[in-house]
Structure formats: C-alpha cells, structure tokens
N, C-alpha and C positions, 0 to 999 in steps of 0.2 A: 791599120798598125798590127804589126806582128806581135805575138805572144811575148816574145822577149822583149820588147820595146815597151809593151803594155807593162810588164812586172817591172821593168826600170823605173817606169813613169810612178806606179805605185808606190815603189820604195822610196822615190825620192819625195813625193808628197807625204809619205809616213813621217820622212826624217824630217822634212820641214815641220811638221807639226809637232815633232817630239823636241825639237830644236828651241821653238816657240816656247813651248811648255817649260823646257828649263830655264831659258831666260826669263820667264815670268815669275818661275819657284825663285830663282837667285834674285831677282827684284824685289820680292817679297820678304827676303831675310828670314834666318833658321825658324824662328819661333813660329811666325806667321806661315810660312810655308809649310811646316808641320802641322799646323791646325787646319788649314785651308784643304790640304791634300787627305789628312787623315777624316776630315769631316765629309769630304764628297765620297770617299772609299766607304765609311759607315753608312752614307745614305745608298750609295747605288750597288755595292758588293753583296749584301744580304740578297739582293731581289736575282742574282745570277745563278743560274742552274747549280754551277760549280758549290754554290754554299751546300747543297745537299749533300756532298762527299764531307764537309765539315759536321754537319749534324750527324751522319752516320758515324764518322769516326768518335765523335763524341758518345754516341752511344754505345759504341764497341768498347772504349778505353774507359769510359767514367759512367757507368751505368747508373750510378746514383745521384746523378744530376736532374734537377726537374727540367720541363720545357722551357720553362722561364730562364733559368740559369744557362742552359745551352743557347738559347736565343742571344742572351747578354755576351758570351763569350765569341758568339760568331761574328755579331757585331764589331767586338772588341778586336777580332782579329783582322777584320778588313780595315778598321781603324789604324792598327798597328802598320798594316800593309802600305797603307797611304801614307803614314809620317815617315815610314823608312824611304819611300820615294820623293817625298817633299824636302826630306834632309839629305838625300844622295848630293845635290850641288852644293851643299855647305858642309860637308865634312872636314876637308882640307883645313876650314879656317876654324873650325871647334877648337877652343882651348881647354887643356886640362887644369882641373881645382879652380874652377871661376866660382866666387861666392854663390852666384844665382844666375838664371837665366840660361842660355845655350852653352854647352858646353859637357865634358866628360870627365870621370874619374876612374881609376883601376883600384879596386878592391883587390889584394894579392899581389902586389907590384913585386914584392919581395922574392917571389918565384921566378919571375921573369928575370930580376935582376942577378939572382944567382946561376940560371942559365946563361946569361950572358957572360958571367964571369968564367964558367967553365967551359963555354963553346963546344963545339960538336953537335951531332945529330939531336934534334928535337922535333916531335910530333905533336901539334895542337889540336885538340878536339872539341867540335862545337856543333850547334846545329842552327835551324832558321829561328833564333829567338831574339825579341826584342830588334832592333837594329843591328842585324849580323855585318852589315858594311862598315860597322865601326871597330870591328875587329882588328883586322890588318893593320891600320894606321896607328890604332890605339896601343898594339902590343909593341910595333915598332918603335915608338917613341919610348920604349923602355929597354932598347938595345937588343931586341928579338923578332927582327923582321921575318917574315916566312913566307914562303911559296905556296901558291894554292891551285887547285883544279879549276876550270873555266870552262861552261858552257856559252859559247857564242850565241849571240842573238842572231835570228835569222834574216834580220835586214843588215848587212855589213855596214850600212851608214849610221846607223842607231846603235850598232855595236861598237863602232869607233867613238861615239860619243861617251857609252858607259866605261871603255877600256881609259879613254881621256882623265875622266872624271875620277876614275879609281887610281889611274898613276898621278894625277895632282894629288890627291890625299896622303900618298905614300910619300911625297915629296923627293927628297933626295935620297930615298932609300929603294931602288928600283929591286924587284925579285921576280924572278920567273913565274910565269902562269902555264901551267901543262892543260891541254885539251883532254876534256873527257874522253874516254877510249882506251883501247889496249895501247897505243903510241905513247899518250900521255902517262899511261902508268908505268910503262918500262922506264920512262925520262924521269918520273918521279922517283922511283925506286932507286934509279943510278944517282941522282940527286942526294937523296937522303944517304946513301952509302960513302958519299963523300964530305958528309958533315952536315948538311943541307938541314934547314927547317923547312917544317911542311905543315900546312893547317888544312884539316879537313872537315867538312859538314856531313854529318855522317846520319841524317835523321830521316833520310827518304828511303823508300824501297828499291831494292835491288833484286831482281828476278832471279839471276844467277848468284846470290849471294850465298850466307849460311843461315839456318833457322836458328834465331833466338829469340827471347821473349820480350815483349814490348806491351806495357800496359797489362801484362798478365796474359798475352796472347801471341801465339807463334808470328813471327815477322820475319822476312827474309831482309838480311842486313848486309851490308857492305864489309867485306872482311881485309880489304887491303891495308887500313891502317893497323889493325892488331898484327897483320900478318909482319909488316913492316919493322913495329915497335918489337914483337919476338924476335925477330931476326937478328937485328942489328941491337937489342936490349938498350934501346934509346927511351929517354924519358917521354911519357905520354901526359900532356897538360891538359886537363878540361877546364873549359872558360864558357860564359856567354855574356851577352849584353841585358841587362835590364833597363828598361825605359823608366826613367824619374820624372819626365814632364817633355814639352815641346823642344826638340833638338836637344835635351838635357838626359845623359846615359851615364850608366855604371857599367864598366868593363869587371867582370868577377873571375878572379883567377883562382883555381883551385890547386892544391899540392899534387905534384905528380901520382899518378896511380903506382900502386905496387904490382908490377909484372908478376904474373903465374910464372912459375917455373919446376913442372913436374917432371918433366922428360918426355911427357906424352904432348908431342906439337898438337894434333888435332885438337886435344881438350884443353890445353891452355888457350888456342886460338878462340874456342867457344867460351871460355871462361873470361878472357879480357873483353871480347864483343859484347858480353852479357854485363860485364861490369859498366862499359862504355853507354849502353842504354839505359842501364839502371842510373847512371847521372842524368843523361837526358829527360828520364821520367822523372826525376826530382825536382828537376829546374821547371818542367812544363807544369807539374802540379801545383807548384806555387805561384803561377800566374798563368792558367791556361789561355787566356785571351793573349797571350804575347808569342804563342808559336804558330806556324803556318799550317794549320790542319786541313788545308783544301789539297792535300794528295793523299793519294788512297795507299795507306801505308801498309796495311793488312792483305790476306789473300781475296782474289777478286771475287770469289763465291761468296764473301761477306757482303758484296755491294750491290748482289743482285736485287734486293728486296728492295731498297731504297738507292736513290742518288743515281 
C-alpha cells in the first residue's frame, strides 16, 4: 500500500470513528452527552502531557493559587472541554429561555438588538471560555449573525462534519468563514469595510502580534481586531459564554468598548488591545476552569522549566 493510500485509509477510519461518536452523543441527548463527555475528559485529560502546560500557565498567571486549587482548575478545564464537545451535536436544538434543563439565555441582548437596528460594521470579541461554540448561533438569534475565522481540521472528512454541525446551528443565517492566514485576513478586512459583522476569539498567542499585558505578564497578542475597529471606527462588543449546567449556557454580552482616539494610531492600537486582554482576564478570573489553559500563552522561555 502506498503512503497516499495508507493516509487515505487512516483518515477514513478516523472519520468513521468520529461519525460513530457524534451519532452516540446525539443519541444520548444534550444533558447526558455533556455529562458523559465531560466525565471522560475530566478523567483522561489531566493524565495527558499537555496538562503540564495548564499547570505552568496557572503558576504564571495566578501564583497565589495552591497546588490543590490548580489541580481542581485543570480537572475543570478538561471537563468543560469535554462538555463542549459533547454538546456540539445539540447546539442547533437548544432553545432560548427554557425554565430548566438544556437551553441558553442571553444577558445583555439589548446591545445586540441595538446594533441590529443601527446596522453597519460590528466586531465581536471573545475567547475560548465556557462553550464558545454557542456564541455564533446565540448571537444570530438576536439579529446580529457574524462571520468568523476558521482553522480547518487536519482530516477533511472530520472537517466536513464539524462544518455541517456549525451550519446547522446557524439555521437560515449563513455567514462567511474566513480561513486563518493572510488571505483570510484580507477577505475579512474587505467584509468589515462593506458593513459586515465579524467575531474573533483573541485569547491565544500570536508570535508576530503586538506585546501587551495579560495576567500581568507580557503576551504577544493578535492586533487585527483592534486595527479594524480603529480603521473603521466600528463598535467592539465583548462577550463570552458562561456554563450554568449540562448543556445549559448563558451568553453574556457587554456594552461596546470606548474606542481610544488620541491621534496616535500606534498608541491607540496598543490601548485597545490592552482593553480587550483586560476584559478576557476579568472573565477568566471569575471562573478559571472555564478557560482553555492548554495553550502556551506567554513567551516560550517561561515554559522551559516545566511542561
């Protein structure tokens, strides 16, 4: 068997396994799927080497925590990640403002509805907090669907499954997905310039970004959202997803940020990027286990001692 044939066979096997898992999670129902996937990841995840990154991140960001507290947070991170995966097949079916059980609510919906009335370009900013997959469909139901960036899965068959689940969650409000990279950035810029809405998760390290503070430490941060906001003077609306229970979520939408306008573009860019990082830090500190601490967020030399 050639290398190409072997690769194709492995991808097909991987896709078959993923398809079976999705069918199983769908069959379980939203609450049970969330509980089962969360429980499995909480048990397995902390044993994986990547958890060392999470422990080191917590040491860097929140040194006041005890080892027991860090351990509880890392277990919670994996549980939240598992729940997010388990809930993915059910997001399209979640209803708003259900009295109990699976569903979602929106706190700050008035900010979305105001922007829907006004029209024009809007930038939504968030991070990998709670079930971040709920943000696009939840916001869309209040009249402000937004485009976003997308990193394709390595296996195109699995990538297709994920895309179909996301499209289903968006219902009849299709929006563009821009590939991460230079071309996607140009397309997104053009989209915003023509009055489009764009959402970005900006909590991960970008080596060729700008240096601003995050948890009191220098952190290379993607400047694209701040640059677009300053260029087009469009609203920047922060928001995140809070987990209330199994497949029960709250989208928290905050008022638009006050954009700096000193006349010094470089300084304004730095100021706005710092404002965004400060919002992310505030949300994460409220419930540290809800954030994805598995990414090397700070300079690489800080990770040489551990992880």
